[in-house]
Backbone as CSV, one residue per row, in Angstrom:
resi,resn,N_x,N_y,N_z,CA_x,CA_y,CA_z,C_x,C_y,C_z
1,MET,80.448,68.946,103.498,81.113,68.233,102.401,80.107,67.499,101.529
2,GLU,79.027,66.948,102.139,78.084,66.146,101.377,77.360,66.980,100.326
3,ASN,77.248,68.296,100.577,76.542,69.167,99.645,77.437,69.721,98.547
4,ARG,78.724,69.497,98.642,79.632,70.019,97.637,79.567,69.179,96.376
5,GLN,79.602,69.850,95.239,79.580,69.154,93.956,80.940,68.520,93.685
6,VAL,80.901,67.347,93.077,82.122,66.601,92.772,82.310,66.583,91.258
7,ALA,83.493,67.010,90.817,83.781,67.075,89.380,84.990,66.219,89.026
8,LEU,84.876,65.501,87.931,85.989,64.741,87.353,86.330,65.388,86.018
9,ILE,87.592,65.748,85.839,88.027,66.464,84.636,89.208,65.732,84.029
10,THR,89.184,65.527,82.726,90.298,64.859,82.043,91.202,65.887,81.366
11,GLY,92.462,65.507,81.167,93.402,66.352,80.423,93.761,67.632,81.147
12,CYS,94.222,67.527,82.394,94.421,68.719,83.232,95.865,69.182,83.357
13,SER,96.777,68.654,82.569,98.184,69.040,82.739,98.447,70.475,82.317
14,THR,97.723,70.971,81.303,97.910,72.342,80.823,96.576,72.868,80.286
15,GLY,96.584,74.129,79.893,95.507,74.703,79.103,94.126,74.664,79.749
16,ILE,93.145,74.274,78.951,91.743,74.333,79.363,91.473,73.446,80.577
17,GLY,91.973,72.229,80.571,91.753,71.336,81.702,92.369,71.865,82.977
18,PHE,93.558,72.390,82.873,94.285,72.981,84.005,93.466,74.104,84.629
19,GLU,93.040,75.061,83.797,92.302,76.223,84.295,90.920,75.842,84.812
20,THR,90.281,74.883,84.163,88.950,74.461,84.601,89.018,73.778,85.956
21,ALA,90.007,72.923,86.151,90.155,72.237,87.436,90.360,73.242,88.565
22,LEU,91.213,74.226,88.349,91.471,75.221,89.383,90.245,76.089,89.656
23,LEU,89.556,76.507,88.597,88.392,77.373,88.781,87.297,76.651,89.564
24,LEU,86.991,75.416,89.186,85.931,74.683,89.876,86.298,74.450,91.338
25,ALA,87.577,74.175,91.603,88.004,73.978,92.988,87.888,75.287,93.781
26,ARG,88.257,76.397,93.157,88.141,77.702,93.837,86.692,78.067,94.106
27,LYS,85.792,77.578,93.252,84.367,77.871,93.416,83.679,76.917,94.398
28,GLY,84.445,76.000,94.972,83.879,75.144,96.002,83.623,73.708,95.627
29,HIS,83.918,73.327,94.376,83.757,71.929,93.991,84.875,71.080,94.606
30,ARG,84.572,69.826,94.819,85.629,68.857,95.065,86.048,68.332,93.698
31,VAL,87.295,68.511,93.343,87.749,68.244,91.980,88.729,67.080,91.938
32,PHE,88.462,66.170,91.025,89.427,65.128,90.681,89.978,65.504,89.306
33,ALA,91.192,66.016,89.311,91.841,66.470,88.078,92.733,65.352,87.566
34,THR,92.470,64.896,86.358,93.203,63.749,85.849,94.101,64.150,84.683
35,LEU,95.171,63.407,84.540,96.087,63.620,83.418,96.793,62.325,83.085
36,ARG,97.249,62.252,81.863,97.843,60.999,81.378,99.172,60.703,82.052
37,ASN,99.992,61.716,82.219,101.348,61.529,82.749,101.481,62.226,84.102
38,PRO,101.506,61.483,85.204,101.617,62.098,86.536,102.865,62.953,86.708
39,GLU,103.900,62.708,85.906,105.130,63.498,86.013,104.915,64.950,85.587
40,LYS,103.803,65.217,84.894,103.511,66.579,84.461,102.538,67.295,85.404
41,ALA,102.364,66.759,86.596,101.385,67.317,87.532,101.956,68.401,88.433
42,GLY,103.240,68.698,88.316,103.889,69.629,89.245,103.253,71.007,89.288
43,LEU,103.013,71.606,88.132,102.448,72.954,88.088,101.036,72.982,88.663
44,LEU,100.251,71.983,88.340,98.887,71.917,88.848,98.896,71.705,90.354
45,ARG,99.754,70.842,90.825,99.823,70.577,92.266,100.198,71.844,93.027
46,GLU,101.133,72.592,92.489,101.551,73.843,93.123,100.417,74.870,93.122
47,ALA,99.746,75.008,91.984,98.662,75.993,91.864,97.462,75.627,92.715
48,ALA,97.304,74.350,93.032,96.109,73.881,93.748,96.304,73.793,95.257
49,ARG,97.402,74.300,95.755,97.635,74.248,97.201,96.503,74.937,97.954
50,GLY,95.989,74.252,98.951,94.899,74.809,99.741,93.521,74.557,99.158
51,LEU,93.455,73.980,97.976,92.176,73.698,97.336,91.826,72.220,97.481
52,ASP,90.551,71.919,97.395,90.109,70.518,97.461,90.212,69.919,96.062
53,LEU,91.416,69.655,95.661,91.698,69.147,94.319,92.671,67.982,94.434
54,GLU,92.245,66.852,93.948,93.075,65.645,93.966,93.464,65.288,92.543
55,ILE,94.731,64.980,92.355,95.248,64.639,91.021,95.298,63.127,90.872
56,LEU,94.719,62.653,89.772,94.695,61.215,89.491,95.268,60.954,88.104
57,PRO,96.009,59.851,87.935,96.432,59.467,86.581,95.258,58.880,85.806
58,LEU,95.104,59.310,84.562,94.048,58.754,83.708,94.462,58.937,82.262
59,ASP,94.657,57.829,81.581,94.935,57.832,80.151,93.672,57.371,79.441
60,VAL,92.995,58.291,78.763,91.701,57.950,78.153,91.831,56.896,77.073
61,ASP,93.044,56.662,76.569,93.260,55.640,75.544,93.218,54.225,76.119
62,LYS,93.304,54.114,77.453,93.444,52.804,78.081,92.249,52.504,78.990
63,PRO,91.439,51.519,78.627,90.246,51.200,79.429,90.549,50.950,80.905
64,ALA,91.633,50.241,81.202,91.954,49.935,82.603,92.252,51.212,83.382
65,SER,92.930,52.151,82.739,93.253,53.424,83.383,91.987,54.224,83.670
66,VAL,91.055,54.213,82.733,89.785,54.921,82.918,89.018,54.328,84.098
67,LYS,88.900,53.015,84.121,88.165,52.352,85.205,88.798,52.635,86.565
68,LYS,90.103,52.605,86.621,90.808,52.827,87.888,90.594,54.250,88.392
69,ALA,90.687,55.226,87.503,90.532,56.623,87.912,89.106,56.913,88.376
70,VAL,88.117,56.428,87.638,86.720,56.661,88.023,86.423,55.974,89.353
71,ALA,86.952,54.779,89.534,86.752,54.062,90.797,87.393,54.822,91.957
72,ALA,88.568,55.399,91.725,89.251,56.162,92.776,88.449,57.402,93.162
73,ALA,87.892,58.087,92.161,87.065,59.267,92.446,85.808,58.871,93.216
74,LEU,85.203,57.770,92.830,83.987,57.306,93.497,84.293,56.889,94.931
75,GLN,85.413,56.234,95.117,85.806,55.822,96.469,86.087,57.041,97.341
76,GLY,86.701,58.053,96.744,87.074,59.224,97.517,85.912,60.130,97.860
77,ALA,84.932,60.245,96.960,83.857,61.221,97.156,82.470,60.600,97.250
78,GLY,82.330,59.354,96.799,81.025,58.705,96.872,80.120,58.968,95.692
79,ARG,80.488,59.918,94.839,79.658,60.234,93.674,80.467,61.102,92.713
80,ILE,79.921,61.283,91.522,80.477,62.227,90.545,79.297,63.014,89.990
81,ASP,79.284,64.303,90.257,78.185,65.162,89.811,78.416,65.744,88.424
82,ALA,79.683,65.988,88.097,80.002,66.613,86.814,81.231,65.950,86.205
83,LEU,81.131,65.666,84.912,82.258,65.149,84.140,82.586,66.157,83.058
84,VAL,83.851,66.552,82.986,84.314,67.438,81.920,85.322,66.667,81.076
85,ASN,84.910,66.286,79.880,85.778,65.538,78.966,86.621,66.523,78.157
86,ASN,87.825,66.768,78.639,88.701,67.742,77.990,89.872,67.105,77.259
87,ALA,90.301,65.930,77.665,91.498,65.316,77.089,91.391,65.203,75.574
88,GLY,92.440,65.607,74.895,92.449,65.521,73.436,93.683,66.189,72.871
89,TRP,93.920,65.954,71.610,95.050,66.580,70.934,94.704,66.751,69.465
90,GLY,95.520,67.517,68.763,95.234,67.801,67.365,96.305,67.308,66.420
91,ALA,95.892,66.627,65.367,96.804,66.203,64.299,96.853,67.289,63.229
92,PHE,98.036,67.479,62.653,98.181,68.472,61.584,98.771,67.807,60.346
93,GLY,98.156,68.088,59.196,98.632,67.554,57.931,97.476,67.397,56.961
94,ALA,97.800,67.089,55.723,96.761,66.850,54.721,96.085,65.512,55.009
95,VAL,94.785,65.476,54.896,94.029,64.255,55.207,94.574,63.062,54.420
96,GLU,94.902,63.286,53.165,95.402,62.214,52.295,96.650,61.548,52.848
97,GLU,97.454,62.298,53.591,98.801,61.838,53.917,98.945,61.222,55.306
98,PHE,97.872,61.103,56.044,97.948,60.427,57.335,97.935,58.914,57.138
99,SER,98.746,58.224,57.925,98.739,56.763,57.896,97.541,56.247,58.688
100,ASP,97.230,54.963,58.496,96.149,54.359,59.265,96.421,54.485,60.764
101,ALA,97.686,54.289,61.160,98.036,54.354,62.582,97.820,55.766,63.131
102,GLU,98.160,56.782,62.363,97.963,58.164,62.805,96.485,58.494,62.931
103,ILE,95.691,58.006,62.008,94.246,58.243,62.068,93.654,57.565,63.296
104,ARG,94.053,56.320,63.522,93.537,55.597,64.685,93.913,56.296,65.985
105,ALA,95.139,56.786,66.075,95.594,57.456,67.297,94.773,58.712,67.578
106,GLN,94.462,59.486,66.533,93.665,60.699,66.715,92.263,60.366,67.206
107,TYR,91.657,59.352,66.603,90.309,58.956,67.013,90.310,58.253,68.365
108,GLU,91.374,57.552,68.676,91.445,56.827,69.944,91.283,57.773,71.127
109,THR,91.963,58.918,71.079,91.875,59.875,72.186,90.629,60.747,72.093
110,ASN,90.443,61.382,70.941,89.411,62.421,70.831,87.986,61.889,70.785
111,VAL,87.814,60.673,70.297,86.461,60.117,70.186,86.293,58.904,71.111
112,PHE,87.078,57.857,70.872,86.913,56.649,71.671,87.186,56.927,73.150
113,GLY,88.217,57.735,73.435,88.542,58.054,74.822,87.429,58.816,75.507
114,LEU,86.877,59.796,74.798,85.769,60.582,75.347,84.570,59.686,75.656
115,VAL,84.228,58.821,74.727,83.093,57.912,74.940,83.410,56.923,76.057
116,ARG,84.662,56.493,76.112,85.079,55.516,77.125,84.884,56.070,78.543
117,VAL,85.324,57.309,78.760,85.172,57.919,80.083,83.691,58.146,80.382
118,THR,82.965,58.648,79.401,81.536,58.901,79.586,80.797,57.612,79.937
119,ARG,81.137,56.559,79.244,80.483,55.261,79.474,80.762,54.735,80.885
120,GLU,81.911,55.058,81.417,82.272,54.607,82.763,81.545,55.401,83.841
121,VAL,81.265,56.675,83.558,80.650,57.556,84.550,79.120,57.495,84.524
122,LEU,78.548,57.263,83.360,77.085,57.319,83.234,76.327,56.374,84.181
123,PRO,76.763,55.135,84.384,76.019,54.286,85.326,75.951,54.880,86.729
124,LEU,77.009,55.566,87.147,77.009,56.223,88.461,75.972,57.333,88.490
125,MET,75.940,58.129,87.432,74.991,59.241,87.375,73.556,58.742,87.288
126,ARG,73.344,57.641,86.592,71.982,57.090,86.520,71.508,56.647,87.900
127,ARG,72.409,56.051,88.665,72.039,55.634,90.022,71.747,56.846,90.901
128,GLN,72.493,57.909,90.691,72.279,59.149,91.447,71.021,59.884,91.010
129,LYS,70.569,59.563,89.787,69.442,60.249,89.148,69.737,61.727,88.917
130,ARG,71.001,62.001,88.627,71.397,63.366,88.281,72.845,63.355,87.812
131,GLY,73.215,64.396,87.083,74.598,64.546,86.639,74.679,65.478,85.451
132,ARG,75.866,66.007,85.240,76.106,66.878,84.090,77.421,66.481,83.418
133,ILE,77.369,66.418,82.100,78.545,66.040,81.315,78.805,67.135,80.289
134,LEU,80.018,67.628,80.294,80.431,68.636,79.318,81.594,68.096,78.501
135,HIS,81.416,68.068,77.188,82.501,67.719,76.293,83.169,69.007,75.818
136,ILE,84.487,69.043,75.837,85.191,70.187,75.258,85.377,69.881,73.770
137,GLY,84.545,70.512,72.968,84.618,70.336,71.522,85.467,71.427,70.907
138,SER,84.975,72.023,69.824,85.769,73.035,69.126,84.925,73.673,68.032
139,LEU,85.305,74.884,67.659,84.777,75.470,66.424,85.002,74.496,65.275
140,ALA,86.100,73.736,65.335,86.418,72.747,64.304,85.412,71.609,64.258
141,GLY,84.525,71.539,65.235,83.451,70.561,65.179,82.235,71.075,64.429
142,LYS,82.241,72.360,64.079,81.129,72.967,63.353,81.477,73.224,61.889
143,MET,82.761,73.407,61.599,83.211,73.621,60.225,84.668,73.184,60.140
144,ALA,85.131,72.886,58.934,86.465,72.314,58.760,87.448,73.334,58.202
145,PHE,88.730,73.080,58.450,89.799,73.966,58.009,90.930,73.129,57.424
146,ALA,91.652,73.717,56.468,92.782,73.021,55.856,93.849,72.723,56.901
147,GLY,94.463,71.583,56.775,95.567,71.217,57.655,95.152,70.489,58.914
148,ILE,93.883,70.645,59.308,93.422,69.979,60.527,92.140,69.174,60.255
149,GLY,92.011,68.706,59.029,90.810,67.973,58.653,90.572,66.735,59.499
150,LEU,91.640,66.018,59.855,91.486,64.815,60.677,90.971,65.205,62.059
151,TYR,91.574,66.218,62.652,91.125,66.719,63.951,89.675,67.193,63.873
152,CYS,89.356,67.958,62.823,87.979,68.448,62.651,86.982,67.297,62.629
153,SER,87.341,66.217,61.962,86.411,65.090,61.856,86.129,64.484,63.223
154,THR,87.136,64.467,64.117,86.889,63.933,65.462,85.973,64.856,66.247
155,LYS,86.121,66.160,66.055,85.275,67.103,66.793,83.852,67.135,66.224
156,HIS,83.700,66.847,64.929,82.348,66.656,64.387,81.702,65.440,65.048
157,ALA,82.484,64.404,65.293,81.966,63.211,65.962,81.529,63.538,67.386
158,VAL,82.268,64.399,68.059,81.896,64.816,69.417,80.554,65.554,69.408
159,GLU,80.340,66.385,68.387,79.056,67.078,68.250,77.910,66.066,68.141
160,ALA,78.091,65.062,67.309,77.044,64.057,67.110,76.800,63.254,68.386
161,ALA,77.891,62.867,69.064,77.747,62.108,70.309,77.009,62.925,71.359
162,THR,77.304,64.224,71.400,76.627,65.099,72.361,75.131,65.150,72.098
163,GLU,74.759,65.315,70.839,73.339,65.385,70.475,72.607,64.112,70.897
164,SER,73.203,62.964,70.618,72.545,61.698,70.956,72.467,61.489,72.467
165,LEU,73.595,61.708,73.139,73.616,61.518,74.584,72.632,62.445,75.287
166,ARG,72.513,63.648,74.775,71.608,64.632,75.369,70.168,64.104,75.393
167,LEU,69.784,63.426,74.328,68.435,62.859,74.252,68.319,61.571,75.074
168,GLU,69.347,60.747,75.010,69.291,59.438,75.667,69.284,59.537,77.195
169,THR,70.000,60.532,77.732,70.171,60.599,79.185,69.135,61.477,79.888
170,ARG,68.329,62.184,79.124,67.357,63.113,79.728,66.401,62.425,80.708
171,PRO,65.914,61.202,80.417,65.009,60.554,81.384,65.658,60.286,82.740
172,PHE,66.986,60.329,82.803,67.698,60.057,84.051,68.156,61.341,84.750
173,ASN,67.663,62.496,84.285,68.045,63.784,84.861,69.544,64.047,84.692
174,ILE,70.072,63.580,83.578,71.484,63.814,83.245,71.529,64.726,82.021
175,GLU,72.259,65.808,82.126,72.350,66.760,81.036,73.726,66.681,80.376
176,VAL,73.736,66.826,79.062,74.976,66.729,78.287,75.067,67.933,77.358
177,ALA,76.247,68.519,77.259,76.444,69.677,76.388,77.869,69.673,75.864
178,VAL,78.111,70.495,74.858,79.448,70.627,74.292,79.866,72.089,74.337
179,VAL,81.097,72.321,74.764,81.698,73.656,74.758,82.549,73.754,73.499
180,GLU,82.374,74.854,72.747,83.003,74.971,71.427,83.952,76.174,71.370
181,PRO,85.184,76.020,71.863,86.128,77.128,71.786,86.528,77.431,70.341
182,GLY,86.681,78.712,70.047,87.293,79.114,68.783,88.794,79.170,68.989
183,THR,89.438,80.202,68.482,90.882,80.354,68.665,91.174,80.729,70.111
184,ILE,91.936,79.888,70.784,92.283,80.093,72.187,93.798,79.967,72.329
185,ARG,94.378,80.796,73.153,95.831,80.785,73.356,96.199,79.748,74.422
186,THR,96.548,78.551,73.970,96.951,77.477,74.870,98.126,76.726,74.236
187,PRO,98.771,75.814,74.988,99.835,74.991,74.400,99.323,73.983,73.379
188,PHE,98.004,73.895,73.200,97.416,72.877,72.334,98.020,72.900,70.935
189,LYS,98.135,74.091,70.335,98.605,74.175,68.948,100.086,73.833,68.826
190,THR,100.878,74.321,69.768,102.309,74.018,69.693,102.603,72.565,70.037
191,ASN,101.664,71.897,70.706,101.841,70.482,71.063,101.182,69.531,70.077
192,ARG,100.682,70.061,68.969,99.990,69.198,68.003,100.958,68.162,67.414
193,ARG,100.408,67.079,66.912,101.221,66.021,66.306,101.125,66.145,64.790
194,ILE,102.258,66.274,64.169,102.320,66.544,62.730,102.510,65.239,61.964
195,ALA,101.803,65.120,60.859,101.867,63.905,60.040,103.318,63.556,59.697
196,LYS,103.642,62.276,59.775,105.011,61.821,59.542,105.503,62.201,58.146
197,VAL,104.629,62.097,57.159,105.003,62.439,55.782,105.440,63.904,55.700
198,PHE,104.718,64.770,56.405,105.052,66.195,56.416,106.368,66.435,57.152
199,GLN,106.556,65.777,58.271,107.791,65.935,59.041,109.016,65.509,58.236
200,GLU,108.840,64.504,57.425,109.967,63.966,56.651,110.199,64.720,55.347
201,GLY,109.416,65.769,55.111,109.609,66.581,53.908,109.095,65.932,52.643
202,ARG,108.187,64.961,52.773,107.687,64.246,51.598,106.255,64.640,51.232
203,SER,105.743,65.685,51.867,104.356,66.069,51.632,104.172,66.755,50.284
204,ALA,103.161,66.344,49.553,102.812,67.010,48.296,102.208,68.388,48.549
205,TYR,101.834,68.653,49.803,101.199,69.921,50.184,102.152,70.782,51.014
206,ARG,103.446,70.558,50.888,104.435,71.114,51.811,104.322,72.618,52.010
207,LYS,104.395,73.415,50.926,104.478,74.865,51.098,103.239,75.462,51.747
208,PRO,102.026,75.205,51.236,100.859,75.797,51.907,100.692,75.307,53.337
209,MET,101.052,74.037,53.594,100.923,73.518,54.946,101.926,74.166,55.896
210,GLU,103.131,74.412,55.425,104.117,75.102,56.248,103.627,76.486,56.638
211,ASN,103.029,77.174,55.681,102.540,78.520,55.952,101.321,78.499,56.860
212,LEU,100.455,77.528,56.662,99.310,77.373,57.556,99.773,77.114,58.988
213,LEU,100.764,76.251,59.141,101.264,75.904,60.465,101.901,77.115,61.132
214,ARG,102.664,77.876,60.369,103.300,79.080,60.905,102.243,80.085,61.363
215,PHE,101.224,80.250,60.557,100.140,81.178,60.877,99.387,80.718,62.123
216,ALA,99.080,79.432,62.194,98.278,78.901,63.303,99.012,78.954,64.627
217,ASN,100.354,78.823,64.597,101.130,78.778,65.830,101.442,80.156,66.399
218,HIS,100.982,81.217,65.737,101.250,82.574,66.219,99.947,83.369,66.262
219,PRO,99.096,83.067,67.238,97.821,83.775,67.340,98.028,85.238,67.735
220,SER,97.022,86.036,67.504,97.050,87.443,67.869,97.214,87.598,69.378
221,PRO,97.910,88.676,69.824,98.039,88.923,71.265,96.689,89.090,71.960
222,SER,95.664,89.446,71.209,94.335,89.641,71.793,93.544,88.332,71.923
223,THR,94.118,87.234,71.437,93.434,85.944,71.531,93.217,85.559,72.989
224,PRO,91.992,85.170,73.365,91.733,84.824,74.773,92.470,83.566,75.203
225,GLY,92.700,83.462,76.497,93.372,82.300,77.056,92.383,81.247,77.536
226,PRO,92.896,80.138,78.062,92.041,79.016,78.467,91.113,79.341,79.629
227,GLU,91.443,80.374,80.389,90.578,80.742,81.509,89.186,81.166,81.024
228,LYS,89.099,81.662,79.786,87.796,82.043,79.245,86.928,80.807,79.024
229,VAL,87.531,79.718,78.580,86.786,78.468,78.400,86.376,77.917,79.757
230,ALA,87.287,77.993,80.735,86.962,77.516,82.087,85.763,78.258,82.654
231,ALA,85.694,79.566,82.404,84.572,80.367,82.899,83.255,79.924,82.269
232,VAL,83.307,79.532,80.992,82.092,79.055,80.316,81.683,77.696,80.873
233,VAL,82.642,76.847,81.171,82.329,75.554,81.797,81.616,75.783,83.125
234,TRP,82.149,76.693,83.929,81.532,77.004,85.212,80.112,77.518,85.009
235,LYS,79.937,78.426,84.056,78.608,78.979,83.772,77.630,77.875,83.394
236,ALA,78.072,76.956,82.544,77.201,75.855,82.113,76.809,74.973,83.287
237,LEU,77.754,74.652,84.136,77.480,73.769,85.263,76.552,74.422,86.290
238,GLN,76.569,75.747,86.343,75.734,76.452,87.309,74.348,76.806,86.775
239,SER,74.137,76.636,85.477,72.856,77.015,84.892,71.750,76.062,85.345
240,LYS,70.519,76.584,85.353,69.384,75.761,85.768,69.214,74.572,84.833
241,ARG,69.345,74.819,83.543,69.349,73.746,82.551,70.389,74.090,81.496
242,MET,71.249,73.136,81.201,72.328,73.424,80.258,71.804,73.552,78.833
243,ALA,72.370,74.476,78.092,72.118,74.557,76.662,72.834,73.397,75.986
244,ALA,72.538,73.160,74.722,73.208,72.077,74.001,74.648,72.445,73.674
245,ARG,74.884,73.739,73.363,76.205,74.188,72.898,76.593,75.499,73.561
246,TYR,77.880,75.623,73.818,78.427,76.847,74.395,79.638,77.298,73.575
247,PRO,79.438,78.134,72.553,80.584,78.651,71.810,81.401,79.601,72.682
248,VAL,82.712,79.598,72.489,83.599,80.466,73.263,84.468,81.272,72.301
249,GLY,84.322,82.578,72.338,85.082,83.444,71.450,84.251,83.898,70.271
250,ALA,84.553,85.100,69.776,83.768,85.680,68.685,83.795,84.812,67.437
251,ASP,84.969,84.238,67.110,85.056,83.450,65.878,84.222,82.177,65.958
252,ALA,84.034,81.650,67.169,83.219,80.448,67.337,81.741,80.732,67.095
253,VAL,81.375,82.016,67.125,79.987,82.410,66.873,79.778,82.827,65.427
254,TRP,80.636,83.768,64.949,80.334,84.358,63.638,80.809,83.533,62.454
255,LEU,81.866,82.732,62.602,82.316,81.929,61.457,81.275,80.887,61.027
256,PRO,80.730,80.089,61.940,79.673,79.153,61.514,78.440,79.873,60.976
257,PHE,78.133,81.036,61.557,76.977,81.802,61.097,77.174,82.266,59.656
258,LEU,78.364,82.812,59.364,78.647,83.258,58.003,78.648,82.094,57.024
259,ARG,79.189,80.968,57.453,79.233,79.798,56.560,77.828,79.349,56.194
260,ARG,76.926,79.382,57.166,75.549,78.973,56.878,74.880,79.925,55.890
261,LEU,75.250,81.193,55.945,74.642,82.195,55.074,75.180,82.139,53.641
262,MET,76.434,81.706,53.498,77.079,81.743,52.190,76.629,80.600,51.291
263,PRO,76.298,80.883,50.039,76.120,79.783,49.073,77.481,79.140,48.810
264,ASP,77.482,77.905,48.390,78.747,77.200,48.174,79.645,77.921,47.176
265,SER,79.057,78.532,46.153,79.862,79.218,45.140,80.675,80.354,45.756
266,LEU,80.054,81.113,46.669,80.765,82.211,47.330,81.799,81.675,48.306
267,PHE,81.430,80.634,49.047,82.367,80.065,50.006,83.594,79.495,49.297
268,ASP,83.395,78.899,48.122,84.525,78.378,47.348,85.484,79.497,46.951
269,ARG,84.956,80.661,46.632,85.807,81.793,46.287,86.632,82.250,47.489
270,VAL,86.004,82.241,48.644,86.720,82.601,49.865,87.851,81.606,50.121
271,LEU,87.550,80.325,49.940,88.567,79.302,50.132,89.722,79.456,49.147
272,GLU,89.400,79.739,47.896,90.440,79.917,46.886,91.349,81.093,47.217
273,ALA,90.749,82.190,47.687,91.543,83.364,48.046,92.438,83.070,49.242
274,ARG,91.891,82.357,50.210,92.673,82.027,51.407,93.787,81.047,51.068
275,TYR,93.503,80.077,50.211,94.529,79.118,49.825,95.651,79.820,49.063
276,ALA,95.295,80.714,48.172,96.312,81.471,47.412,97.207,82.263,48.356
277,ARG,96.616,82.795,49.410,97.393,83.564,50.368,98.455,82.697,51.036
278,PHE,98.048,81.504,51.436,99.002,80.630,52.113,100.032,80.037,51.138
279,GLN,99.716,79.998,49.839,100.697,79.579,48.846,101.802,80.620,48.727
280,GLN,101.446,81.908,48.913,102.393,82.985,48.683,103.203,83.360,49.907
281,LEU,102.672,83.061,51.102,103.399,83.407,52.312,104.713,82.644,52.385
282,GLY,105.639,83.166,53.133,106.889,82.429,53.292,108.016,83.321,53.709
């Protein structure tokens, strides 16, 4: 048991966190799978039968909850070798139309929550003189898209935090990286939180946003599932030295590459054509 790696994972009720917790446990890790609402742990508990996986409540928005969960994992295992910051959600709507409260809520989970958990775990890893931290970022952290600009901005912040932490923690033998999924088939999109102005039918961007939302909520049948992201997390944790970034999916590789190659004038034409398309759909 002393030689087994111990992993703490946030946001494990569904999707990427769910699959990552199960995969790491099947591969021999001792896993502390955390989620905000313990009432949603039924599926994970059933799937984890026979595995060394313990479910803990953890709401990344609440400092006391973070401290309690990390303390419980430390008490149970004596250390934390790997942290996977997966908890997060996506806001949908025009950037102009989000209220201050909606903006704060998006940043509270996706940025402040991620830093909050990391800040709680890092002192343990420094004492151990080793550790690995993986943030679940997004293609949206490398480039922005209409309708999810607020979400994109939080994932850009995750990219920056990863870069800084990677440099700051290196003297302590702690490695930090970000996993960047492209389009993945998970409940994430259908569970997104839509701007109140849009929900109430008062959005100045109503028609194109409706079409964007319809398009985004119906991915291609060939779109990979969350298990593909879990496999990349496992690969990163097993590597001799982690890379800074792990894109997942073809679009997470070629879209940023094409954007870098395009002059702004050409990219603007692409945007205009795409916007016109969503104006006409319906």
